[in-house]
C-alpha positions in Angstrom: 86.6 196.2 182.3 86.4 196.9 186.3 89.2 199.2 186.8 89.8 201.0 190.2 92.5 203.6 191.2 94.2 204.1 194.4 95.8 206.8 196.1 97.8 207.1 198.9 99.2 210.8 200.5 102.4 210.9 203.5 100.8 213.3 206.0 100.5 216.8 204.5 101.5 216.2 201.6 97.9 215.8 199.3 97.4 219.4 199.7 100.7 220.5 198.7 100.4 218.0 195.3 97.0 219.8 194.6 98.4 222.9 194.4 100.9 221.4 191.7 98.1 219.7 189.7 99.2 216.0 190.8 96.8 214.9 193.6 95.2 212.8 191.5 96.0 209.3 189.2 95.3 210.8 185.9 97.1 214.2 185.8 100.1 212.6 188.2 100.8 209.8 185.8 100.3 211.6 182.6 102.8 214.3 183.6 104.8 215.4 181.6 106.6 218.2 183.3 110.3 218.3 184.2 113.2 216.3 182.5 112.9 212.5 182.2 115.9 211.1 184.1 115.6 207.0 183.1 113.1 205.4 180.5 112.4 202.3 179.3 109.5 200.5 177.5 107.6 199.8 180.8 108.6 202.8 182.8 110.1 206.2 183.4 111.6 208.2 186.1 110.8 212.2 185.7 112.6 215.1 187.8 109.4 217.6 188.1 110.1 221.4 189.8 106.6 222.4 191.5 106.3 225.0 193.9 105.4 224.0 198.0 104.3 226.9 200.2 106.3 229.3 198.3 109.4 227.6 197.6 110.2 225.6 194.5 110.7 222.0 195.5 112.4 219.1 193.1 110.2 215.8 193.0 110.9 212.8 191.3 108.3 211.1 189.8 108.8 207.3 188.8 106.2 205.4 186.8 105.2 202.0 185.6 102.7 200.5 183.2 102.1 197.3 181.8 103.1 196.9 178.3 102.8 192.7 177.8 100.9 190.1 179.3 104.0 188.4 180.4 104.6 191.1 183.0 101.7 189.9 184.5 102.2 186.6 184.8 106.1 186.7 186.1 104.6 188.9 188.9 101.5 187.2 189.8 101.9 186.4 193.3 105.1 189.6 193.6 102.2 192.8 193.7 100.8 191.9 190.0 97.8 190.3 191.3 98.4 189.1 195.0 100.4 191.1 197.9 101.7 194.2 197.9 102.5 195.9 194.6 106.0 196.9 193.9 105.3 200.9 194.5 103.6 199.9 197.9 106.6 198.4 198.9 109.2 201.2 197.8 106.8 203.6 199.5 107.0 201.8 202.9 110.6 200.9 202.5 111.6 204.6 201.7 109.7 205.8 204.4 111.1 203.3 207.1 114.7 204.4 206.3 113.8 208.1 206.0 112.8 207.8 209.4 116.0 206.0 210.3 118.0 208.6 208.8 119.7 206.5 206.3 118.0 208.8 203.2 117.2 212.2 202.6 114.4 211.0 199.8 111.0 211.7 201.3 108.1 209.0 199.6 105.3 211.8 199.5 102.5 209.5 197.4 102.1 206.7 195.6 99.2 205.6 193.2 97.4 202.1 191.5 95.2 201.5 189.3 93.9 197.8 188.7 92.1 196.5 186.1 89.8 193.2 187.2 92.5 192.7 190.0 95.8 193.3 188.1 98.1 196.3 188.7 98.3 198.0 185.7 99.7 201.0 186.0 101.4 202.9 189.3 103.6 205.8 190.5 105.5 207.1 193.6 106.3 210.3 193.8 109.4 211.0 196.3 111.4 214.7 197.2 114.8 215.4 195.8 117.9 214.8 197.0 120.3 218.0 196.7 122.6 218.1 193.9 122.5 214.5 193.7 125.8 212.2 192.7 125.0 208.3 192.6 127.9 206.7 193.6 128.8 204.8 190.7 129.6 208.2 189.1 131.4 209.5 191.9 134.1 206.5 191.8 134.1 206.6 188.3 134.3 210.1 186.8 135.3 212.1 190.2 137.8 210.5 192.4 140.5 209.8 189.4 140.0 214.0 188.8 141.7 214.1 192.1 145.2 214.1 193.4 147.2 211.1 195.1 146.9 211.9 198.6 143.5 213.5 198.3 142.1 210.7 196.1 143.6 208.0 198.6 141.8 210.1 201.9 138.8 210.6 199.8 138.6 207.2 198.8 138.9 205.8 202.1 136.4 208.5 203.8 133.7 207.1 201.1 134.1 203.1 202.2 133.7 204.0 205.9 130.4 205.8 204.9 129.1 202.9 202.7 130.3 201.0 205.1 128.5 202.9 208.3 125.5 203.1 206.4 125.0 199.8 205.1 125.8 198.7 209.3 123.5 200.8 210.6 120.7 199.4 207.8 121.8 195.8 208.5 121.2 196.4 212.5 117.8 197.3 211.9 117.2 194.4 210.5 116.7 195.6 207.0 117.9 194.5 203.4 117.9 196.5 200.9 117.6 194.3 198.0 119.3 196.2 195.5 122.5 197.8 197.1 124.6 198.4 193.6 126.3 201.9 193.6 123.8 203.6 191.8 121.4 203.0 194.7 123.7 205.1 196.9 123.5 208.7 196.2 125.6 211.6 197.9 124.1 214.7 198.2 126.0 218.0 197.6 129.1 216.5 196.9 129.6 215.2 201.1 130.2 212.1 201.5 128.6 212.0 205.1 125.1 212.6 203.1 124.8 209.3 201.9 121.7 208.0 200.9 119.7 205.0 200.0 117.3 204.7 196.7 115.5 202.2 194.6 114.3 199.7 197.4 111.1 198.0 195.9 112.9 194.4 197.1 113.8 195.9 200.7 112.8 194.1 203.6 112.1 193.8 207.2 113.2 190.9 208.8 111.8 189.3 212.3 115.3 187.9 213.6 118.7 189.2 213.5 119.9 189.0 209.6 121.8 185.8 208.9 125.7 185.8 207.3 123.7 185.0 203.6 121.2 187.8 203.9 124.2 190.3 205.0 126.4 188.6 202.0 123.9 189.4 199.6 123.8 193.1 199.9 127.7 193.3 200.4 128.2 191.5 197.3 126.2 193.8 195.3 128.3 196.9 196.7 131.6 194.2 195.9 130.7 193.1 192.7 132.2 196.1 190.4 134.7 197.3 193.2 137.9 194.7 192.1 138.3 197.4 189.0 138.5 200.1 191.2 139.6 199.4 195.1 142.7 197.7 196.2 142.1 193.9 198.3 143.4 195.8 201.2 140.7 198.4 200.8 138.1 196.3 200.6 139.0 194.2 203.3 139.5 197.1 205.6 135.7 198.1 204.1 134.7 194.5 205.7 136.4 195.2 208.6 134.6 198.6 208.9 131.0 197.1 208.6 131.6 194.6 211.2 133.4 197.1 213.6 136.3 195.2 214.2 140.1 195.1 213.7 141.0 192.2 212.7 139.3 189.0 210.8 138.0 186.1 213.1 135.8 183.3 212.0 132.5 184.8 211.4 134.4 187.8 209.4 136.2 185.0 206.7 132.7 183.3 206.5 131.1 186.1 205.8 133.9 187.5 203.3 133.4 183.7 201.5 129.7 184.3 201.3 130.2 187.8 199.4 132.9 186.3 197.3 131.1 183.8 196.0 127.8 185.9 195.2 129.6 188.7 193.6 131.4 186.8 191.3 128.3 185.9 189.1 127.2 189.5 188.9 130.8 191.2 188.4 130.4 191.4 184.8 126.8 193.0 184.6 127.6 195.9 187.3 131.2 196.3 185.8 128.6 197.3 182.3 125.9 199.3 184.7 129.4 201.3 186.2 131.0 201.8 182.8 132.7 199.0 180.9 135.7 201.3 179.3 136.3 202.9 183.0 140.0 203.1 183.3 141.7 200.5 186.2 142.2 202.4 189.2 142.5 199.3 191.8 146.3 200.2 191.9 146.1 204.3 192.2 
C-alpha cells in the first residue's frame, strides 16, 4: 500500500525534538514515555517530560489513528481524504491563538501518515501549561471549598476572565467550535492566565461574526451553567462579553440564540462536568 509520512516543526523545535528522540514519525507516534492523560479506542493524549536546552519541558503528545473504515467514510471531506486534516487545522489554530496571547500552549510539531491518500495516523505535539486546571474541574471542585465572600468574588472574577477571553477571540473573527469548560485551562491557579485548548474545529471568518456564530461558542459555555451559576451571574457574563451595562435589542437577540442552542447540550455537558456535582447556583 502506498504510504507517505509528513512532519512539520515550529521554528526552532526540530533540533529540540531530535534531542528527545521525537523528530521522526514512528518514534513520536509510538512514544510510551510519560503518562496517559486521556485515551479512547482511536486516540490518546500523553504527558511527556523531556530535556530541552538543559531544562525540563512538559509536552503533550496527542495521537489519533484509524480503527475502522467508518471513520474514513464519515470524514472523507474533513481531512481524511480531501481538505486539511484535523491535526493540521489544530496546529494552525493553536499557533494563531498563541500569537494572540489567548493560550499558553504552543504547537511545536505535527505528523501525518497517509495510505493511498487516506489519513491513517497523525499526532500533534504542544508545550504544556504550568499547573493546568480545566475550568470544569475548578468550578466543580475548587469553588465549593471557598468561604462565602471569597467564593462570590472568585466566581465573579472567573466569569469576567472567560468573558474577556471569548470577547477578544471573537473580536479577531475567530470561533473555537468546541468552547466547553474543559477546553479552558487555568495556569498556576491564576484566573488571569486562562488558555484555550483543543481547537481542531476553530475557524477564522472573513467578515464580522454573525450573531449565530457568536451564539454557538457562548452556548457551549452556558450549557452546564444553570446548575452552577445564578441567572444574574450568567446575565452579567453576557454584559461583560458585550462590554455594556444594559441589555439592548442586540443583546436580547444574542441571549435568545444562546439559550436555544444551549438547551440540547445541557444534559451531555452536565455529564462531562460531573452528573453528581452539587447545586451551587444559589450559594
